[in-house]
C-alpha positions as a LaTeX table, in Angstrom:
\begin{tabular}{lrrr}
\hline
Residue & $x$ (\AA) & $y$ (\AA) & $z$ (\AA) \\
\hline
Unk1 & 1.77 & $-13.52$ & $-9.79$ \\
Unk2 & $-0.52$ & $-11.56$ & $-12.09$ \\
Unk3 & $-2.87$ & $-14.33$ & $-13.23$ \\
Unk4 & $-4.87$ & $-17.20$ & $-11.81$ \\
Unk5 & $-8.19$ & $-18.48$ & $-10.55$ \\
Unk6 & $-10.16$ & $-15.76$ & $-8.76$ \\
Unk7 & $-11.07$ & $-16.54$ & $-5.18$ \\
Unk8 & $-12.92$ & $-14.31$ & $-2.75$ \\
Unk9 & $-13.17$ & $-14.29$ & 1.03 \\
Unk10 & $-16.63$ & $-13.97$ & 2.58 \\
Unk11 & $-17.99$ & $-14.87$ & 6.01 \\
Unk12 & $-14.77$ & $-16.58$ & 7.04 \\
Unk13 & $-14.44$ & $-18.74$ & 3.92 \\
Unk14 & $-12.49$ & $-18.62$ & 0.67 \\
Unk15 & $-14.40$ & $-19.60$ & $-2.45$ \\
Unk16 & $-14.42$ & $-19.32$ & $-6.21$ \\
Unk17 & $-16.50$ & $-17.31$ & $-8.68$ \\
Unk18 & $-18.62$ & $-18.93$ & $-11.38$ \\
Unk19 & $-17.81$ & $-17.79$ & $-14.93$ \\
Unk20 & $-21.46$ & $-17.12$ & $-15.95$ \\
Unk21 & $-21.44$ & $-13.55$ & $-17.43$ \\
Unk22 & $-17.67$ & $-13.31$ & $-16.63$ \\
Unk23 & $-15.90$ & $-10.92$ & $-19.02$ \\
Unk24 & $-13.01$ & $-8.49$ & $-19.35$ \\
Unk25 & $-14.88$ & $-5.75$ & $-17.44$ \\
Unk26 & $-15.03$ & $-8.06$ & $-14.42$ \\
Unk27 & $-11.33$ & $-8.85$ & $-14.87$ \\
Unk28 & $-10.57$ & $-5.12$ & $-14.96$ \\
Unk29 & $-12.16$ & $-4.70$ & $-11.53$ \\
Unk30 & $-10.28$ & $-7.70$ & $-10.11$ \\
Unk31 & $-6.95$ & $-6.39$ & $-11.44$ \\
Unk32 & $-7.70$ & $-2.92$ & $-10.04$ \\
Unk33 & $-8.71$ & $-4.40$ & $-6.68$ \\
Unk34 & $-5.39$ & $-6.29$ & $-6.55$ \\
Unk35 & $-3.44$ & $-3.16$ & $-7.51$ \\
Unk36 & $-2.25$ & $-4.67$ & $-10.80$ \\
Unk37 & $-1.97$ & $-2.83$ & $-14.09$ \\
Unk38 & $-1.72$ & $-4.32$ & $-17.55$ \\
Unk39 & $-4.41$ & $-5.59$ & $-19.86$ \\
Unk40 & $-7.18$ & $-7.33$ & $-17.92$ \\
Unk41 & $-8.36$ & $-10.58$ & $-19.50$ \\
Unk42 & $-11.19$ & $-12.78$ & $-18.23$ \\
Unk43 & $-10.69$ & $-16.54$ & $-18.49$ \\
Unk44 & $-13.43$ & $-19.13$ & $-18.16$ \\
Unk45 & $-13.91$ & $-22.87$ & $-17.81$ \\
Unk46 & $-11.42$ & $-23.29$ & $-14.93$ \\
Unk47 & $-8.56$ & $-22.15$ & $-17.17$ \\
Unk48 & $-6.30$ & $-22.02$ & $-14.08$ \\
Unk49 & $-7.65$ & $-25.24$ & $-12.57$ \\
Unk50 & $-10.72$ & $-26.11$ & $-10.56$ \\
Unk51 & $-11.03$ & $-24.79$ & $-7.05$ \\
Unk52 & $-12.47$ & $-26.62$ & $-4.08$ \\
Unk53 & $-14.87$ & $-25.52$ & $-1.39$ \\
Unk54 & $-17.78$ & $-23.18$ & $-1.95$ \\
Unk55 & $-18.57$ & $-21.27$ & $-5.13$ \\
Unk56 & $-19.37$ & $-17.90$ & $-3.56$ \\
Unk57 & $-20.40$ & $-15.68$ & $-6.50$ \\
Unk58 & $-22.23$ & $-16.09$ & $-9.79$ \\
Unk59 & $-23.56$ & $-13.79$ & $-12.51$ \\
Unk60 & $-20.95$ & $-11.08$ & $-11.81$ \\
Unk61 & $-21.58$ & $-8.13$ & $-14.13$ \\
Unk62 & $-19.22$ & $-5.21$ & $-13.54$ \\
Unk63 & $-19.23$ & $-2.06$ & $-15.64$ \\
Unk64 & $-15.44$ & $-1.96$ & $-15.33$ \\
Unk65 & $-15.34$ & 1.23 & $-13.27$ \\
Unk66 & $-15.92$ & $-0.27$ & $-9.83$ \\
Unk67 & $-13.17$ & $-0.30$ & $-7.20$ \\
Unk68 & $-14.02$ & $-3.84$ & $-6.03$ \\
Unk69 & $-16.16$ & $-6.83$ & $-7.02$ \\
Unk70 & $-18.42$ & $-6.08$ & $-4.10$ \\
Unk71 & $-19.65$ & $-2.97$ & $-5.96$ \\
Unk72 & $-20.60$ & $-4.96$ & $-9.07$ \\
Unk73 & $-24.00$ & $-6.39$ & $-9.92$ \\
Unk74 & $-23.94$ & $-10.08$ & $-8.96$ \\
Unk75 & $-25.89$ & $-12.91$ & $-7.40$ \\
Unk76 & $-26.31$ & $-13.00$ & $-3.64$ \\
Unk77 & $-23.34$ & $-14.53$ & $-1.84$ \\
Unk78 & $-23.49$ & $-18.33$ & $-2.13$ \\
Unk79 & $-26.38$ & $-18.31$ & $-4.64$ \\
Unk80 & $-25.14$ & $-20.09$ & $-7.75$ \\
Unk81 & $-25.88$ & $-22.91$ & $-10.19$ \\
Unk82 & $-22.35$ & $-23.90$ & $-11.14$ \\
Unk83 & $-19.68$ & $-26.57$ & $-10.80$ \\
Unk84 & $-15.97$ & $-25.90$ & $-10.31$ \\
Unk85 & $-15.37$ & $-26.58$ & $-14.02$ \\
Unk86 & $-16.81$ & $-23.05$ & $-14.41$ \\
Unk87 & $-14.37$ & $-21.33$ & $-12.02$ \\
Unk88 & $-13.45$ & $-17.84$ & $-13.25$ \\
Unk89 & $-9.90$ & $-16.62$ & $-13.74$ \\
Unk90 & $-8.09$ & $-13.45$ & $-14.73$ \\
Unk91 & $-4.84$ & $-12.34$ & $-16.23$ \\
Unk92 & $-3.58$ & $-8.86$ & $-15.34$ \\
Unk93 & $-0.48$ & $-9.29$ & $-17.52$ \\
Unk94 & 1.77 & $-6.23$ & $-17.11$ \\
Unk95 & 3.59 & $-7.18$ & $-20.33$ \\
Unk96 & 0.56 & $-6.64$ & $-22.57$ \\
Unk97 & $-1.37$ & $-3.54$ & $-23.51$ \\
Unk98 & $-0.20$ & 0.02 & $-22.96$ \\
Unk99 & 2.47 & 0.82 & $-20.43$ \\
Unk100 & 1.19 & 4.10 & $-18.99$ \\
Unk101 & 4.58 & 4.94 & $-17.43$ \\
Unk102 & 6.30 & 4.80 & $-20.83$ \\
Unk103 & 3.52 & 6.81 & $-22.44$ \\
Unk104 & 4.15 & 9.65 & $-19.98$ \\
Unk105 & 7.41 & 10.23 & $-21.82$ \\
Unk106 & 6.03 & 12.07 & $-24.84$ \\
Unk107 & 8.79 & 10.85 & $-27.15$ \\
Unk108 & 7.44 & 7.29 & $-26.93$ \\
Unk109 & 3.72 & 8.04 & $-27.23$ \\
Unk110 & 3.57 & 8.14 & $-31.05$ \\
Unk111 & 4.65 & 4.50 & $-31.15$ \\
Unk112 & 1.96 & 3.48 & $-28.67$ \\
Unk113 & $-1.02$ & 5.42 & $-29.99$ \\
Unk114 & $-2.26$ & 2.83 & $-32.52$ \\
Unk115 & $-2.54$ & 0.16 & $-29.80$ \\
Unk116 & $-4.14$ & 2.29 & $-27.08$ \\
Unk117 & $-7.51$ & 1.17 & $-25.81$ \\
Unk118 & $-10.40$ & 3.62 & $-25.55$ \\
Unk119 & $-10.57$ & 4.94 & $-21.99$ \\
Unk120 & $-6.85$ & 4.53 & $-21.26$ \\
Unk121 & $-5.82$ & 7.20 & $-18.77$ \\
Unk122 & $-2.54$ & 9.01 & $-18.20$ \\
Unk123 & $-1.19$ & 11.85 & $-16.08$ \\
Unk124 & 0.38 & 14.82 & $-17.84$ \\
Unk125 & 2.22 & 17.92 & $-16.68$ \\
Unk126 & 3.04 & 16.68 & $-13.19$ \\
Unk127 & 6.35 & 16.91 & $-11.34$ \\
Unk128 & 6.49 & 13.11 & $-11.02$ \\
Unk129 & 4.86 & 10.07 & $-12.69$ \\
Unk130 & 2.35 & 9.88 & $-9.82$ \\
Unk131 & 0.77 & 13.31 & $-10.25$ \\
Unk132 & $-0.61$ & 15.52 & $-12.98$ \\
Unk133 & $-3.59$ & 16.44 & $-15.10$ \\
Unk134 & $-5.83$ & 13.46 & $-15.90$ \\
Unk135 & $-6.11$ & 12.73 & $-19.61$ \\
Unk136 & $-8.22$ & 10.06 & $-21.32$ \\
Unk137 & $-7.63$ & 8.44 & $-24.71$ \\
Unk138 & $-10.82$ & 8.52 & $-26.80$ \\
Unk139 & $-11.46$ & 8.27 & $-30.53$ \\
Unk140 & $-7.76$ & 8.54 & $-31.41$ \\
Unk141 & $-6.94$ & 11.56 & $-29.24$ \\
Unk142 & $-6.00$ & 12.44 & $-25.68$ \\
Unk143 & $-8.45$ & 14.75 & $-23.90$ \\
Unk144 & $-8.76$ & 16.25 & $-20.46$ \\
Unk145 & $-11.36$ & 15.53 & $-17.80$ \\
Unk146 & $-13.65$ & 18.33 & $-16.60$ \\
Unk147 & $-13.53$ & 18.80 & $-12.83$ \\
Unk148 & $-17.31$ & 19.32 & $-12.42$ \\
Unk149 & $-18.31$ & 16.68 & $-9.89$ \\
Unk150 & $-14.70$ & 15.45 & $-9.55$ \\
Unk151 & $-14.18$ & 13.87 & $-6.13$ \\
Unk152 & $-11.62$ & 11.76 & $-4.29$ \\
Unk153 & $-13.51$ & 8.70 & $-5.52$ \\
Unk154 & $-12.77$ & 9.61 & $-9.14$ \\
Unk155 & $-9.13$ & 10.20 & $-8.24$ \\
Unk156 & $-9.01$ & 6.76 & $-6.57$ \\
Unk157 & $-10.33$ & 5.10 & $-9.73$ \\
Unk158 & $-7.71$ & 6.84 & $-11.90$ \\
Unk159 & $-4.91$ & 5.95 & $-9.49$ \\
Unk160 & $-5.94$ & 2.31 & $-9.53$ \\
Unk161 & $-6.22$ & 2.29 & $-13.32$ \\
Unk162 & $-2.63$ & 3.54 & $-13.40$ \\
Unk163 & $-1.52$ & 0.77 & $-11.05$ \\
Unk164 & $-1.17$ & 2.91 & $-7.92$ \\
Unk165 & $-2.78$ & 1.80 & $-4.64$ \\
\hline
\end{tabular}
């Protein structure tokens, strides 16, 4: 499934995340961490039902570029002031937003451009859909990424944004 209540595993226990500060940037990191593409959407107020057991995280504030929730600013594990009615959820719906695979076929891109989100990435000029020059959609145009300071970590982020593991 590509949506539901977010639960994390820490110190031998599964628990939920409180929705204080929970937003689409946090959902983007969860979707990336799960290897899911689509449009990330944060859901609050136990939208997918209340969990049970511990509430393990609160005040999660991701920038949206992290590879996992553990890299995001957040409360200490287990430090929270919430009830399960505030359990956080996400939708990583692959049927919404921009389908990067379709956009790699240039003939279809003109139809998608009006709905592209700033920061959408694609690969261009490769021999297969899983390789190529990294391009980013910004201010209505596709641009390239300078390789100054480019590392495997940057490549990992792009691959995860494209739905690759």
